[in-house]
C-alpha positions in Angstrom: 25.1 3.4 -0.6 22.1 1.1 -0.9 20.0 0.0 2.0 18.4 -3.4 1.7 15.6 -4.2 4.2 14.1 -7.6 4.8 10.7 -7.7 6.5 10.1 -10.7 8.7 7.7 -12.2 11.2 8.6 -15.7 12.6 10.8 -16.8 9.7 13.5 -18.7 11.6 13.2 -21.7 9.3 14.2 -19.7 6.2 15.9 -16.5 7.3 19.5 -18.0 7.4 19.2 -19.4 3.8 17.6 -16.3 2.5 20.4 -14.1 3.9 23.0 -16.4 2.4 21.3 -16.3 -0.9 21.1 -12.5 -0.7 24.9 -12.3 0.0 25.5 -14.5 -3.0 23.5 -12.2 -5.3 25.2 -9.1 -3.9 28.6 -10.7 -4.7 27.7 -10.4 -8.4 27.6 -6.6 -7.9 31.1 -5.8 -6.7 30.6 -2.1 -7.2 27.6 -1.9 -5.0 28.0 -0.5 -1.5 25.2 -1.8 0.7 24.0 -2.1 4.2 21.6 -4.9 5.3 18.7 -4.4 7.7 16.1 -6.7 9.1 12.8 -5.2 10.2 11.5 -7.9 12.4 8.3 -8.5 14.4 9.1 -12.1 15.5 8.7 -14.1 18.6 11.0 -16.8 17.4 14.8 -16.8 16.7 14.6 -14.8 13.5 16.4 -11.7 15.0 19.0 -13.8 16.7 19.9 -15.6 13.4 20.0 -12.3 11.5 22.3 -10.7 14.1 24.8 -13.5 13.6 24.7 -12.8 9.9 25.7 -9.1 10.5 22.3 -7.5 9.8 21.2 -4.3 11.5 17.9 -4.8 13.4 15.0 -2.5 13.1 12.2 -3.2 15.6 8.8 -4.2 14.0 5.7 -2.4 15.1 3.0 -5.1 15.3 2.0 -5.3 11.7 3.8 -5.4 8.4 2.3 -2.1 7.3 3.4 -0.2 10.4 6.8 -1.9 10.3 7.2 -1.0 6.6 6.5 2.7 7.2 8.6 2.9 10.3 11.6 1.2 8.6 11.5 3.8 5.8 11.3 6.6 8.4 14.2 5.0 10.2 16.3 4.9 7.1 15.5 8.5 6.3 18.0 9.4 9.1 20.8 7.9 6.9 22.5 9.0 3.8 21.5 6.3 1.3 21.0 6.7 -2.4 18.7 3.7 -3.0 16.5 1.5 -0.9 15.5 -2.1 -1.7 12.7 -3.7 0.4 11.9 -7.4 0.2 9.6 -9.8 2.0 11.4 -12.4 4.1 9.1 -15.3 3.3 11.2 -16.9 0.6 8.9 -16.1 -2.3 11.0 -13.3 -3.8 13.5 -14.2 -6.5 16.6 -12.4 -5.2 18.4 -12.7 -8.5 16.1 -10.0 -9.8 17.7 -7.3 -7.6 20.3 -6.2 -10.2 17.5 -5.6 -12.7 15.6 -3.5 -10.2 18.7 -1.4 -9.5 19.3 -0.9 -13.2 15.8 0.6 -13.6 16.7 3.1 -10.8 19.9 4.0 -12.7 17.7 4.6 -15.8 15.9 7.4 -13.9 12.9 5.7 -12.3 12.2 6.6 -8.7 10.2 3.5 -7.7 10.4 0.0 -9.2 7.8 -2.6 -8.2 7.5 -6.2 -9.2 4.6 -7.7 -11.1 3.7 -11.4 -11.4 1.3 -10.7 -14.3 3.0 -8.1 -16.4 3.7 -10.3 -19.4 2.6 -13.8 -18.3 2.0 -15.4 -15.0 5.3 -15.6 -13.2 4.0 -17.7 -10.3 5.7 -21.1 -10.0 2.7 -22.8 -8.2 -1.1 -23.0 -8.5 -2.6 -19.6 -7.5 -6.1 -19.3 -6.0 -8.6 -17.7 -8.4 -10.0 -15.7 -5.5 -6.5 -14.3 -4.8 -6.1 -13.5 -8.5 -9.4 -11.7 -8.6 -8.4 -9.7 -5.5 -5.1 -8.7 -7.0 -6.8 -7.6 -10.2 -9.3 -5.4 -8.2 -6.4 -3.8 -6.2 -4.4 -3.3 -9.5 -7.4 -1.5 -10.9 -7.6 0.8 -7.9 -3.9 1.6 -8.1 -4.2 2.3 -11.8 -7.2 4.5 -11.2 -5.5 6.5 -8.5 -2.0 6.7 -10.1 -3.3 7.4 -13.7 -0.9 4.6 -14.9 -1.6 1.0 -15.7 -0.5 -1.6 -13.1 -1.0 -5.3 -13.3 -0.1 -6.4 -9.8 -0.4 -5.1 -6.3 1.6 -7.5 -4.0 5.1 -7.9 -5.4 7.5 -8.8 -2.7 10.4 -6.8 -4.1 10.6 -3.0 -4.4 13.4 -0.6 -5.2 13.2 3.1 -4.7 15.2 6.3 -4.6 16.1 7.6 -1.2 14.4 11.0 -1.9 11.0 9.3 -2.4 10.7 8.0 1.2 10.3 11.5 2.6 7.1 12.1 0.6 5.3 8.7 1.2 2.1 9.2 3.2 -0.4 6.5 4.2 -3.9 6.0 5.5 -4.0 2.2 6.3 -1.6 -0.3 7.7 -2.5 -3.2 5.3 -2.4 -1.1 2.1 1.3 -0.2 2.3 2.2 -1.6 -1.2 -0.7 0.1 -3.0 -0.3 3.4 -1.1 3.5 3.6 -1.7 2.7 3.5 -5.5 -0.2 5.9 -5.3 1.7 8.3 -3.0 4.8 8.3 -5.2 2.7 9.0 -8.3 0.8 11.8 -6.6 4.2 13.6 -5.9 5.3 13.3 -9.5 7.8 10.4 -9.1 8.4 8.0 -12.0 7.2 4.5 -11.2 8.1 1.4 -13.2 6.5 -2.0 -13.1 8.9 -4.9 -13.8 8.2 -8.5 -14.6 9.0 -10.5 -11.4 8.9 -14.2 -10.4 7.0 -15.4 -7.4 8.1 -18.6 -5.7 6.1 -20.9 -3.5 6.4 -20.2 0.2 8.8 -22.9 1.5 7.3 -22.9 5.1 4.0 -22.0 6.7 1.3 -19.7 5.3 1.0 -16.0 4.6 1.6 -13.7 7.6 -0.4 -10.9 5.9 -3.7 -12.5 5.0 -5.0 -14.7 7.8 -8.6 -13.8 7.1 -9.8 -12.5 3.8 -12.8 -10.8 5.3 -10.6 -8.9 7.9 -8.1 -8.1 5.2 -10.8 -6.6 2.9 -12.2 -4.5 5.8 -8.7 -3.2 6.6 -8.0 -2.3 3.0 -11.4 -0.9 1.9 -11.6 2.5 3.6 -8.0 3.6 2.9 -8.2 2.7 -0.7 -11.7 4.2 -1.2 -10.4 7.4 0.3 -7.4 7.3 -2.0 -9.8 6.9 -4.9 -11.7 10.0 -3.7 -14.9 7.8 -3.6 -16.3 10.0 -0.8 -16.4 12.9 -3.2 -18.0 10.8 -5.9 -20.8 9.7 -3.5 -21.2 13.3 -2.3 -21.7 14.6 -5.8 -24.1 11.8 -6.7 -26.3 12.7 -3.7 -26.2 16.4 -4.5 -27.4 15.6 -8.0 -30.2 13.4 -6.6 -31.1 16.3 -4.3 -31.3 18.7 -7.2 -33.4 16.3 -9.3 -35.9 15.9 -6.5 -36.2 19.6 -6.1 -37.4 19.7 -9.7 -40.0 17.0 -9.4 -43.5 18.1 -10.4 -45.0 17.5 -7.0 -42.4 19.7 -5.3 -42.9 22.4 -7.9 -46.7 22.3 -7.3 -46.2 22.6 -3.6 -43.9 25.6 -4.0 -46.4 27.3 -6.3 -49.7 26.5 -4.6 -48.6 26.3 -1.0 -50.8 23.3 -0.6 -49.3 20.9 1.9 -49.5 17.3 0.8 -48.1 14.0 1.9 -46.3 13.8 -1.5 -44.8 17.2 -0.9 -43.7 16.4 2.6 -42.1 13.1 1.3 -40.2 15.0 -1.4 -38.9 17.6 1.0 -37.7 14.8 3.3 -36.0 13.1 0.4 -34.3 16.4 -0.6 -33.0 16.9 2.9 -32.0 13.2 3.2 -29.8 13.4 0.0 -28.3 16.7 1.1 -27.4 15.2 4.5 -25.8 12.2 2.8 -23.9 14.5 0.5 -22.5 16.5 3.4 -21.8 13.2 5.3 -19.6 11.8 2.6 -17.9 15.1 2.1 -16.8 15.0 5.7 -14.8 11.9 4.9 -12.2 14.3 3.5 -11.7 15.6 7.0 -11.3 12.0 8.3 -8.8 11.4 5.6 -6.7 14.3 6.7 -7.1 13.1 10.3 -5.7 9.7 9.4 -2.7 11.2 7.6 -1.8 13.3 10.6 -2.5 10.5 13.2 -0.3 8.0 11.4 2.5 10.5 10.9 2.4 11.4 14.6 2.6 7.7 15.5 5.7 7.2 13.3 7.3 10.3 14.7 6.6 9.1 18.3 8.3 5.8 17.6 11.2 7.6 15.9 11.7 9.8 19.1 11.7 6.6 21.2 14.6 5.1 19.3 
């Protein structure tokens, strides 16, 4: 059994056609047993339309990231073999679903779409700023996962059921990136697949309303995933060590003469040491975020 989850927020103009198109694709896979879900956080008639189309409804949790993790936890109560997730904004090419399922059958645990794997698969002009952002995020994923990735925001993902129990997250906007990083950290096989990206038929992106707010929401979780806090801590420890070996500091230790230069160097040593400890403490904050987010999902699960 395969669970297929569509994530939506106020997509009443397109959801009916998207579901019809999805059913048409699934008809080409007569041996596939599937169950359709809509994870929705809408204030319009999106849910109402989906219910008429026989979809199971999972309540959204205020943001796409929270909804994504909650939906996976919700599905973990079932007995599925595979899970397919797709964004309900009409940009995903649904005809690619069979290819994603084939990669799971070949032994991959997570298959993610890439618009830039071979050549650009975007059917409309794409902002150079968005492109630069995608490349930066792809670099972070590649760095953390120790595997090259060329995209970070594919709207179609397929995964083995066993994978969802091990996914952990720090941020609510970095769910795509953290799914890949978390899967790789647990030894799962991840495959990037060439994927088409269509122009959104209605409205604008529900994810990125403000680039500045988006960057702020993404920065800390991904920096923690990169272990940047340890890198900074080590750098400051090295600087502290180097200052301890400056000639003026050595002279102060040997002669005992107190000088302004010596006092300044001691202050610098302590300053760098404090910074090293400060950045090291971010590891505790990282653990706190893991636990806090896990408890929030568990609370919502108990409320169901």
